[in-house]
C-alpha positions, -999 to +999 in steps of 0.1 A: +417-121+889+389-089+881+365-097+863+343-068+843+325-063+880+352-054+893+365-011+898+400-021+893+413-039+858+450-054+862+451-065+825+467-043+804+441-016+779+438-031+745+416-007+726+389-017+696+367+000+680+326-013+669+298+004+654+267-002+658+237+010+631+202+010+653+173+035+638+192+050+606+219+059+627+257+050+631+274+046+666+311+043+671+328+032+705+357+023+720+361-003+741+386-021+762+403-052+776+385-055+810+351-047+797+319-065+795+316-077+755+350-061+740+353-079+707+308-067+701+283-055+714+267-086+728+235-100+719+219-090+751+231-060+753+215-053+717+178-072+723+179-044+752+187-018+726+157-033+704+134-036+725+133-011+756+109+016+762+123+054+766+105+081+759+111+125+755+121+144+784+121+110+809+151+107+833+171+076+823+203+056+847+212+031+825+229+011+855+260-007+849+268+009+815+300-004+807+318+011+778+280+027+766+258+014+742+228+015+760+226+048+777+245+060+744+215+049+722+193+058+744+208+101+745+205+098+710+177+086+700+159+112+725+179+139+722+153+156+753+159+124+779+185+134+803+204+097+805+229+091+842+252+058+830+270+045+854+293+015+864+315+000+889+348-005+868+369+026+864+379+017+829+345+015+812+343+049+829+372+057+812+363+045+777+319+057+779+330+090+784+354+094+749+324+075+736+298+101+751+318+125+726+326+109+701+288+102+697+282+139+701+256+128+729+252+163+750+219+146+773+242+124+792+268+121+821+290+092+834+292+083+866+318+060+884+287+040+912+291+005+924+252+000+917+236+025+934+257+039+956+266+076+939+233+072+925+212+108+939+183+109+919+156+087+903+143+083+870+118+074+852+134+047+838+164+020+846+179+001+820+198-026+829+219-055+811+226-076+852+261-089+859+248-126+858+286-141+863+290-118+891+255-143+908+219-141+914+229-120+950+237-090+926+214-092+903+182-098+929+198-062+951+201-046+916+160-052+907+154-044+947+171-016+950+159+001+912+130+007+932+136+035+955+154+051+923+125+054+899+098+079+899+053+070+901+047+042+873+094+043+862+099+014+846+127-014+857+139-029+821+167-056+823+176-080+801+186-111+802+183-153+787+150-167+807+170-202+811+196-190+819+191-165+850+164-152+834+133-167+849+144-163+885+151-129+875+116-122+857+100-138+892+119-117+915+111-088+898+074-102+901+080-099+940+096-068+944+073-045+921+043-072+918+037-070+882+067-083+852+060-083+819+080-090+785+088-064+759+106-085+735+123-113+732+155-129+704+184-154+705+168-170+741+171-132+754+143-114+771+136-086+784+117-079+818+099-050+823+082-041+861+066-006+865+069+013+896 
């Protein structure tokens, strides 16, 4: 059986449309079966969008972008930033490409990558809602590898439920980066941030 963090999906594709209003802008997304949270933008993603730090002209990596809400919002709000959105799930990638066009985004590109496999550059920030159902090993690997893909003073920003794995992730961020802070919290979720 395939998961949303599998490369190939074996379920029939059932398309849906979800929308998001943020910072007085309306975003529209095509989603589909076999992707993460296809029926609505999940709470963790919403909280990451709300608290993420992105600045003009930054290079941004939305790692594990799914159908694209985090990267697309960042790109729309910061048109001078350059956003790379990546995912291992081929179906999610196809939808993210459509959603970039759908939201008239000019400063984002979507690439297929198993974690950092096809990532060739460094960024001011890596944004991630890690696939906790894939297990701690995968989530720890994201934290450990991200350090090599951040520019000096770059930020790793991760959202997780504090009492459902988030505590362990923030502890690993502290171990790897020597620092971790909480940018915001809501409904049991926290956005953790470490500086390179």
